[in-house]
C-alpha positions in Angstrom: 68.4 180.0 110.2 65.4 179.2 112.7 65.5 176.1 114.7 62.7 174.5 112.4 65.4 175.0 109.4 68.2 173.8 111.4 66.6 170.5 112.1 65.7 170.3 108.5 69.3 170.5 107.6 70.8 168.1 110.4 68.1 165.7 108.9 69.6 166.5 105.5 72.9 165.8 106.6 72.0 162.6 108.2 70.2 161.3 105.0 73.1 162.3 102.6 75.7 160.4 105.1 73.4 157.2 105.5 73.1 157.2 101.1 76.7 157.7 101.0 77.5 154.8 103.3 75.2 152.3 101.7 76.0 153.3 98.2 79.9 153.2 98.6 80.0 156.5 96.4 80.5 159.9 97.2 77.5 162.2 97.9 77.9 166.3 97.9 75.6 168.9 99.2 75.2 172.4 97.4 77.4 175.2 98.5 77.0 175.7 102.3 77.3 179.4 104.1 79.1 179.6 107.1 75.9 178.9 109.5 75.4 175.6 107.6 79.1 174.7 107.8 79.0 175.5 111.7 75.9 173.3 111.8 77.8 170.6 110.2 80.8 171.2 112.0 79.2 170.5 115.8 77.0 167.4 115.0 78.3 164.6 116.8 80.3 162.0 114.8 77.7 159.3 115.9 74.7 161.2 114.1 76.7 160.6 110.8 76.8 157.1 108.8 80.3 158.4 107.5 82.9 160.9 107.3 82.8 164.2 105.4 85.2 167.1 103.9 84.2 170.4 102.8 86.0 172.1 99.7 84.7 175.6 97.8 87.0 175.4 94.5 90.3 176.8 96.3 92.0 177.0 99.5 90.6 180.1 101.7 87.1 179.8 99.9 84.2 180.8 102.1 81.2 179.0 100.8 82.0 175.3 100.7 80.8 172.0 99.4 80.3 169.0 102.2 81.2 165.5 100.5 80.1 162.6 102.6 82.3 159.7 101.6 83.4 156.5 103.5 86.8 157.0 101.4 88.8 160.2 101.1 87.8 162.3 98.0 90.0 164.5 96.0 89.7 168.0 95.6 89.9 167.6 92.1 86.9 165.3 92.2 84.2 167.9 93.4 81.4 169.2 91.2 82.6 172.5 91.1 83.5 174.9 88.2 85.3 178.1 88.4 84.2 180.6 85.5 86.0 183.5 84.3 83.3 186.5 83.7 85.2 189.4 82.2 84.1 192.3 80.1 84.0 192.2 76.1 85.3 195.6 76.0 87.3 196.4 78.9 87.8 199.8 77.9 84.3 201.0 78.1 83.3 198.3 80.8 81.8 199.9 84.2 83.4 199.3 87.6 81.5 196.0 88.4 81.7 194.9 92.3 80.6 191.7 94.0 77.1 192.6 94.4 76.8 193.4 90.6 77.6 189.8 89.3 76.0 188.2 92.2 72.6 190.4 91.4 73.0 189.4 87.6 73.6 185.7 88.6 70.6 185.5 90.8 68.5 187.5 88.0 68.9 184.1 85.7 66.8 182.4 88.3 69.7 180.5 90.2 69.7 179.9 93.7 72.3 181.0 96.2 73.3 177.8 97.0 74.4 176.8 93.3 77.0 179.5 93.7 80.2 179.4 95.9 82.6 182.4 96.3 83.0 185.2 93.8 85.9 187.1 94.0 86.4 190.3 91.9 89.3 191.8 90.3 90.0 194.8 88.0 90.2 192.7 84.7 87.6 190.1 85.8 85.6 188.3 87.9 85.9 185.0 89.3 82.8 182.5 90.2 83.2 179.0 91.9 79.6 177.2 91.0 77.9 173.9 90.6 79.1 171.9 87.4 75.6 171.3 86.4 74.8 175.1 85.8 78.2 176.0 84.4 77.0 175.3 80.7 73.8 177.6 81.7 75.8 180.7 82.7 78.3 180.6 80.0 75.4 180.6 77.6 72.9 182.9 79.5 75.0 185.6 81.3 75.9 188.2 79.1 75.3 191.4 80.9 76.2 192.8 84.0 74.4 195.9 84.5 75.1 197.8 81.6 78.3 195.7 80.6 78.1 193.2 78.0 80.6 190.3 79.4 81.7 187.0 78.7 81.3 184.1 80.9 83.7 181.1 80.3 85.5 178.2 82.2 88.9 179.8 83.6 91.4 178.2 81.7 93.5 177.8 85.0 93.0 178.9 88.8 94.6 182.2 89.1 95.3 181.5 92.6 97.6 184.5 93.2 94.7 186.9 91.8 92.1 185.3 93.8 92.4 185.7 97.1 94.5 189.0 98.2 95.5 189.5 101.6 96.4 192.8 103.2 98.9 192.9 106.0 97.7 194.8 109.0 99.1 196.2 112.2 95.8 196.5 115.0 96.7 198.2 118.5 94.2 196.7 121.0 94.2 196.1 124.7 93.8 192.3 124.2 93.2 189.3 121.8 89.5 189.6 122.8 87.4 188.3 119.4 85.0 191.9 120.3 88.5 193.8 120.3 89.9 192.9 117.7 86.9 192.9 115.3 86.4 196.3 116.3 90.1 197.4 115.4 89.7 195.2 112.3 86.4 197.1 110.8 86.4 200.2 112.3 83.5 199.6 114.7 83.2 200.6 118.2 83.4 198.0 121.0 79.7 198.0 121.7 79.0 197.3 117.9 81.5 194.7 117.5 80.0 192.8 120.7 76.3 193.2 119.4 77.5 191.9 116.0 78.8 188.6 118.0 75.9 188.6 119.7 73.6 188.9 116.7 75.2 185.5 115.3 77.5 187.4 112.7 80.9 185.8 113.7 82.5 182.9 112.9 85.9 181.5 113.6 87.6 178.7 111.6 84.1 178.2 110.0 82.2 177.7 113.3 79.9 180.0 115.0 81.4 182.1 117.9 79.2 183.9 120.3 81.3 184.8 122.9 82.8 188.1 122.3 85.2 187.3 124.7 87.0 184.5 122.9 90.6 184.8 122.6 91.9 184.6 119.3 94.9 182.0 118.8 97.6 182.1 115.9 96.0 180.8 112.6 92.2 181.7 113.6 90.3 182.2 110.5 87.7 185.0 111.5 84.7 186.2 109.1 82.4 188.6 110.2 79.0 188.5 108.1 78.7 191.8 106.1 82.2 193.2 106.7 84.8 190.5 105.5 87.4 188.0 106.7 90.8 188.1 108.1 93.2 185.6 109.2 94.6 186.0 112.8 98.6 185.8 113.0 99.4 187.0 116.5 101.0 189.2 118.7 103.9 191.2 117.6 104.8 193.2 120.1 103.6 194.3 123.3 104.0 198.0 124.4 105.1 199.6 127.9 101.7 200.4 128.6 100.2 196.8 127.9 98.6 197.4 124.2 99.1 194.5 122.2 100.2 195.0 118.6 98.4 192.3 116.5 99.1 191.2 112.8 96.5 190.0 110.8 96.0 189.1 107.1 92.6 190.8 105.5 90.8 189.4 102.5 90.4 192.1 100.1 
Protein backbone atom coordinates (compact mmCIF):
# COMPACT_ATOMS: atom_id res chain seq x y z
CA UNK A 1 0.00 0.00 0.00
CA UNK A 2 1.55 3.28 -1.10
CA UNK A 3 1.25 6.61 0.70
CA UNK A 4 -1.61 7.79 -1.47
CA UNK A 5 -3.60 4.62 -0.78
CA UNK A 6 -2.92 4.98 2.95
CA UNK A 7 -4.22 8.55 3.02
CA UNK A 8 -7.33 7.55 1.07
CA UNK A 9 -7.99 4.68 3.48
CA UNK A 10 -7.51 6.91 6.54
CA UNK A 11 -10.02 9.34 5.05
CA UNK A 12 -12.44 6.48 4.41
CA UNK A 13 -12.18 5.26 8.01
CA UNK A 14 -12.88 8.79 9.21
CA UNK A 15 -15.94 9.09 6.98
CA UNK A 16 -17.37 5.76 8.16
CA UNK A 17 -16.82 6.66 11.82
CA UNK A 18 -18.52 10.03 11.30
CA UNK A 19 -21.47 8.40 9.54
CA UNK A 20 -21.90 5.93 12.40
CA UNK A 21 -21.80 8.71 14.99
CA UNK A 22 -24.25 10.94 13.14
CA UNK A 23 -26.73 8.18 12.31
CA UNK A 24 -26.51 6.34 15.62
CA UNK A 25 -26.19 3.07 13.67
CA UNK A 26 -23.33 0.64 13.18
CA UNK A 27 -21.35 1.08 9.94
CA UNK A 28 -19.13 -1.68 8.57
CA UNK A 29 -16.15 -1.88 6.23
CA UNK A 30 -15.49 -4.78 3.89
CA UNK A 31 -12.84 -7.31 4.94
CA UNK A 32 -9.50 -5.72 5.80
CA UNK A 33 -6.12 -7.38 5.34
CA UNK A 34 -3.33 -7.16 7.91
CA UNK A 35 -1.85 -3.94 6.49
CA UNK A 36 -5.25 -2.20 6.43
CA UNK A 37 -5.99 -3.29 10.00
CA UNK A 38 -2.59 -2.03 11.06
CA UNK A 39 -3.39 1.38 9.57
CA UNK A 40 -6.68 1.53 11.47
CA UNK A 41 -5.13 0.38 14.75
CA UNK A 42 -2.46 3.10 14.50
CA UNK A 43 -4.94 5.95 14.02
CA UNK A 44 -5.14 8.20 17.10
CA UNK A 45 -8.50 8.17 18.85
CA UNK A 46 -9.06 11.82 18.02
CA UNK A 47 -9.03 10.96 14.30
CA UNK A 48 -12.26 8.98 14.56
CA UNK A 49 -15.67 10.18 15.67
CA UNK A 50 -16.61 6.92 17.43
CA UNK A 51 -15.08 3.62 18.59
CA UNK A 52 -14.65 0.55 16.43
CA UNK A 53 -14.25 -3.22 16.78
CA UNK A 54 -12.78 -5.89 14.50
CA UNK A 55 -14.18 -9.36 13.76
CA UNK A 56 -13.64 -11.89 10.99
CA UNK A 57 -16.38 -14.45 11.60
CA UNK A 58 -14.63 -16.50 14.27
CA UNK A 59 -11.88 -16.17 16.84
CA UNK A 60 -8.47 -16.36 15.17
CA UNK A 61 -9.57 -15.02 11.78
CA UNK A 62 -6.87 -12.97 10.06
CA UNK A 63 -8.98 -10.96 7.61
CA UNK A 64 -11.48 -8.91 9.61
CA UNK A 65 -14.25 -6.36 9.20
CA UNK A 66 -14.21 -3.10 11.15
CA UNK A 67 -17.45 -1.98 12.76
CA UNK A 68 -17.80 1.69 13.74
CA UNK A 69 -20.46 2.17 16.40
CA UNK A 70 -21.05 4.36 19.44
CA UNK A 71 -22.27 1.32 21.40
CA UNK A 72 -20.70 -2.18 21.47
CA UNK A 73 -21.93 -4.48 18.68
CA UNK A 74 -22.36 -8.24 19.12
CA UNK A 75 -20.20 -10.43 16.88
CA UNK A 76 -23.37 -12.13 15.62
CA UNK A 77 -24.49 -8.79 14.14
CA UNK A 78 -21.48 -8.47 11.83
CA UNK A 79 -22.57 -8.99 8.18
CA UNK A 80 -20.50 -12.17 7.79
CA UNK A 81 -21.57 -15.54 6.47
CA UNK A 82 -19.63 -18.81 6.69
CA UNK A 83 -19.97 -21.03 3.64
CA UNK A 84 -18.99 -24.67 3.29
CA UNK A 85 -17.52 -25.70 -0.06
CA UNK A 86 -17.47 -29.47 -0.51
CA UNK A 87 -17.01 -31.86 -3.48
CA UNK A 88 -20.20 -33.38 -4.85
CA UNK A 89 -18.38 -36.71 -5.20
CA UNK A 90 -15.66 -36.82 -2.53
CA UNK A 91 -14.38 -40.18 -3.74
CA UNK A 92 -13.32 -38.74 -7.10
CA UNK A 93 -12.42 -35.22 -6.00
CA UNK A 94 -9.03 -33.61 -6.55
CA UNK A 95 -7.03 -32.34 -3.62
CA UNK A 96 -8.04 -28.69 -3.41
CA UNK A 97 -5.91 -26.06 -1.71
CA UNK A 98 -6.35 -22.47 -0.56
CA UNK A 99 -5.05 -21.10 -3.86
CA UNK A 100 -7.49 -23.27 -5.83
CA UNK A 101 -10.50 -22.03 -3.87
CA UNK A 102 -9.41 -18.40 -3.98
CA UNK A 103 -8.74 -18.58 -7.72
CA UNK A 104 -12.21 -19.98 -8.41
CA UNK A 105 -13.83 -17.31 -6.25
CA UNK A 106 -11.98 -14.44 -7.93
CA UNK A 107 -12.79 -15.96 -11.33
CA UNK A 108 -16.44 -15.25 -10.55
CA UNK A 109 -15.60 -11.54 -10.63
CA UNK A 110 -15.47 -11.03 -6.86
CA UNK A 111 -13.05 -8.62 -5.21
CA UNK A 112 -10.76 -9.90 -2.46
CA UNK A 113 -12.22 -7.36 -0.01
CA UNK A 114 -15.54 -9.25 -0.15
CA UNK A 115 -13.89 -12.43 1.10
CA UNK A 116 -12.53 -13.25 4.52
CA UNK A 117 -10.45 -16.21 5.62
CA UNK A 118 -10.46 -19.42 3.59
CA UNK A 119 -9.74 -22.57 5.57
CA UNK A 120 -9.16 -25.87 3.79
CA UNK A 121 -9.78 -29.22 5.45
CA UNK A 122 -9.74 -32.73 3.94
CA UNK A 123 -13.52 -32.99 3.65
CA UNK A 124 -14.39 -29.40 2.75
CA UNK A 125 -13.30 -25.79 2.59
CA UNK A 126 -14.80 -23.01 4.70
CA UNK A 127 -15.12 -19.44 3.52
CA UNK A 128 -16.07 -16.33 5.45
CA UNK A 129 -17.66 -13.74 3.16
CA UNK A 130 -19.92 -10.71 3.21
CA UNK A 131 -23.54 -11.69 3.75
CA UNK A 132 -24.66 -9.85 0.64
CA UNK A 133 -22.63 -12.03 -1.72
CA UNK A 134 -23.39 -15.39 -0.07
CA UNK A 135 -26.45 -16.16 -2.26
CA UNK A 136 -24.44 -15.45 -5.42
CA UNK A 137 -21.66 -17.77 -4.32
CA UNK A 138 -24.08 -20.56 -3.42
CA UNK A 139 -25.57 -20.32 -6.89
CA UNK A 140 -22.51 -19.68 -9.05
CA UNK A 141 -19.63 -21.55 -7.38
CA UNK A 142 -20.12 -25.01 -8.85
CA UNK A 143 -16.56 -26.03 -9.75
CA UNK A 144 -13.07 -25.70 -8.33
CA UNK A 145 -10.40 -26.78 -10.81
CA UNK A 146 -11.98 -29.92 -12.34
CA UNK A 147 -14.00 -30.84 -9.27
CA UNK A 148 -17.74 -30.23 -9.04
CA UNK A 149 -18.58 -28.66 -5.67
CA UNK A 150 -21.56 -27.61 -3.62
CA UNK A 151 -21.40 -24.24 -1.87
CA UNK A 152 -23.86 -23.71 0.96
CA UNK A 153 -24.11 -21.93 4.32
CA UNK A 154 -22.39 -23.90 7.05
CA UNK A 155 -25.07 -25.19 9.43
CA UNK A 156 -22.78 -24.44 12.34
CA UNK A 157 -19.26 -23.23 12.73
CA UNK A 158 -17.03 -26.29 13.19
CA UNK A 159 -14.62 -24.42 15.43
CA UNK A 160 -12.39 -27.41 16.00
CA UNK A 161 -12.11 -28.04 12.27
CA UNK A 162 -11.38 -24.50 11.15
CA UNK A 163 -8.19 -23.39 12.82
CA UNK A 164 -5.88 -26.28 13.63
CA UNK A 165 -2.89 -25.41 15.79
CA UNK A 166 0.34 -27.37 15.55
CA UNK A 167 2.50 -27.15 18.70
CA UNK A 168 6.18 -26.61 17.92
CA UNK A 169 9.39 -26.26 19.90
CA UNK A 170 12.07 -23.94 18.52
CA UNK A 171 15.68 -23.60 19.60
CA UNK A 172 16.92 -20.02 19.16
CA UNK A 173 19.49 -17.65 20.58
CA UNK A 174 16.87 -15.08 21.57
CA UNK A 175 13.20 -14.06 21.45
CA UNK A 176 13.94 -11.57 18.67
CA UNK A 177 11.34 -11.53 15.93
CA UNK A 178 13.85 -12.30 13.16
CA UNK A 179 15.31 -15.25 15.08
CA UNK A 180 11.92 -16.83 15.78
CA UNK A 181 10.67 -16.27 12.22
CA UNK A 182 13.79 -17.93 10.85
CA UNK A 183 13.23 -21.06 12.95
CA UNK A 184 9.46 -21.18 12.48
CA UNK A 185 9.61 -20.97 8.68
CA UNK A 186 13.06 -22.46 7.99
CA UNK A 187 14.55 -19.22 6.75
CA UNK A 188 18.06 -17.92 7.10
CA UNK A 189 18.47 -15.05 9.53
CA UNK A 190 19.14 -12.66 6.64
CA UNK A 191 15.99 -13.85 4.85
CA UNK A 192 13.83 -13.27 7.92
CA UNK A 193 15.36 -9.81 8.43
CA UNK A 194 14.68 -8.94 4.79
CA UNK A 195 11.06 -10.08 5.16
CA UNK A 196 10.58 -7.85 8.20
CA UNK A 197 12.22 -4.89 6.42
CA UNK A 198 9.92 -5.46 3.42
CA UNK A 199 6.84 -4.97 5.62
CA UNK A 200 5.71 -8.59 5.60
CA UNK A 201 5.69 -9.16 9.38
CA UNK A 202 2.79 -8.32 11.69
CA UNK A 203 2.52 -8.76 15.44
CA UNK A 204 -1.00 -8.67 16.89
CA UNK A 205 -2.29 -7.27 13.58
CA UNK A 206 0.22 -4.42 13.65
CA UNK A 207 3.03 -3.97 11.16
CA UNK A 208 6.39 -4.66 12.80
CA UNK A 209 9.47 -3.42 10.96
CA UNK A 210 11.81 -3.97 13.89
CA UNK A 211 13.70 -7.25 13.47
CA UNK A 212 14.89 -6.97 17.06
CA UNK A 213 11.40 -6.83 18.55
CA UNK A 214 11.30 -9.20 21.53
CA UNK A 215 8.25 -11.42 21.33
CA UNK A 216 6.06 -11.65 24.40
CA UNK A 217 3.87 -14.49 25.57
CA UNK A 218 0.58 -14.49 23.67
CA UNK A 219 1.81 -12.47 20.67
CA UNK A 220 0.14 -13.44 17.39
CA UNK A 221 2.74 -13.29 14.63
CA UNK A 222 1.97 -13.25 10.91
CA UNK A 223 4.49 -13.37 8.06
CA UNK A 224 2.82 -12.62 4.76
CA UNK A 225 3.33 -15.49 2.35
CA UNK A 226 4.32 -17.95 5.10
CA UNK A 227 1.56 -18.14 7.69
CA UNK A 228 0.82 -17.35 11.33
CA UNK A 229 1.73 -18.60 14.78
CA UNK A 230 1.12 -17.70 18.40
CA UNK A 231 4.16 -17.27 20.63
CA UNK A 232 3.63 -19.14 23.89
CA UNK A 233 6.88 -18.27 25.65
CA UNK A 234 10.18 -19.70 26.80
CA UNK A 235 10.05 -23.28 28.02
CA UNK A 236 13.70 -23.77 28.94
CA UNK A 237 17.14 -22.19 28.76
CA UNK A 238 20.05 -24.52 27.92
CA UNK A 239 23.40 -24.46 29.67
CA UNK A 240 24.83 -22.70 26.63
CA UNK A 241 22.16 -19.99 26.82
CA UNK A 242 20.00 -21.28 23.97
CA UNK A 243 16.24 -20.76 24.41
CA UNK A 244 13.69 -23.49 23.87
CA UNK A 245 10.58 -21.63 22.74
CA UNK A 246 7.04 -22.87 22.35
CA UNK A 247 4.75 -21.71 19.55
CA UNK A 248 1.45 -22.85 18.05
CA UNK A 249 1.41 -22.71 14.26
CA UNK A 250 -1.81 -22.23 12.32
CA UNK A 251 -2.08 -25.05 9.76
